[in-house]
C-alpha positions as CSV (number, residue, x, y, z in Angstrom):
1,M,0.0,0.0,0.0
2,I,2.8,2.4,0.8
3,K,4.5,1.6,-2.5
4,T,1.3,2.3,-4.3
5,I,0.9,5.7,-2.6
6,Q,4.5,6.5,-3.3
7,E,4.1,5.7,-7.0
8,E,1.0,7.9,-7.1
9,M,2.8,10.7,-5.4
10,N,5.7,10.5,-7.9
11,F,3.2,10.5,-10.7
12,H,1.5,13.6,-9.4
13,K,4.8,15.3,-8.8
14,R,5.7,14.7,-12.5
15,E,2.3,16.0,-13.5
16,V,2.8,19.2,-11.4
17,S,6.2,19.6,-12.9
18,I,4.9,19.3,-16.4
19,L,2.1,21.8,-15.6
20,K,4.5,24.3,-14.2
21,S,6.6,24.0,-17.3
22,E,3.6,24.5,-19.5
23,K,2.5,27.5,-17.4
24,E,5.9,29.1,-17.8
25,T,5.9,28.5,-21.6
26,L,2.4,30.1,-21.9
27,E,3.4,33.1,-19.8
28,S,6.4,33.6,-22.1
29,V,4.3,33.3,-25.2
30,L,1.7,35.7,-23.8
31,T,4.4,38.2,-22.8
32,M,5.8,38.1,-26.3
33,K,2.3,38.5,-27.9
34,T,1.5,41.4,-25.5
35,Q,4.7,43.2,-26.5
36,D,3.9,42.6,-30.2
37,V,0.4,44.1,-29.8
38,K,1.8,47.0,-27.8
39,K,4.4,47.7,-30.5
40,S,1.8,47.4,-33.2
41,L,-0.7,49.7,-31.5
42,S,2.1,52.2,-30.8
43,N,3.1,52.3,-34.5
44,E,-0.5,52.6,-35.5
45,L,-1.0,55.5,-33.1
46,M,2.0,57.3,-34.5
47,R,0.8,56.8,-38.0
48,I,-2.6,58.2,-37.1
49,E,-1.1,61.2,-35.3
50,E,1.0,62.0,-38.4
51,E,-2.0,61.7,-40.6
52,M,-4.0,64.0,-38.4
53,K,-1.2,66.6,-38.4
54,R,-1.2,66.4,-42.2
55,H,-5.0,66.8,-42.4
56,F,-4.9,69.7,-40.0
57,A,-2.2,71.4,-42.0
58,H,-4.2,70.9,-45.2
59,Q,-7.4,72.2,-43.5
60,K,-5.5,75.3,-42.2
61,A,-4.2,76.0,-45.7
62,E,-7.7,75.5,-47.1
63,N,-9.2,77.9,-44.5
64,S,-6.5,80.5,-45.3
65,R,-7.2,80.2,-49.0
66,L,-10.9,80.6,-48.5
67,Q,-10.4,83.7,-46.2
68,Q,-8.4,85.4,-48.9
């Protein structure tokens, strides 16, 4: 009976070890994906800001032209 319990304990220890390893791998993957999304959103925000500046400059020139 003790041997059976010991084998079960060893089995469960291996399972826990495997699960910990999978957890660490998933955390690593999620961290990388989060960084990729953050970088992508940052680039998109910069692009949109530049486009807005360009549109504002165009609108300002158009307003000036209309006032003249």
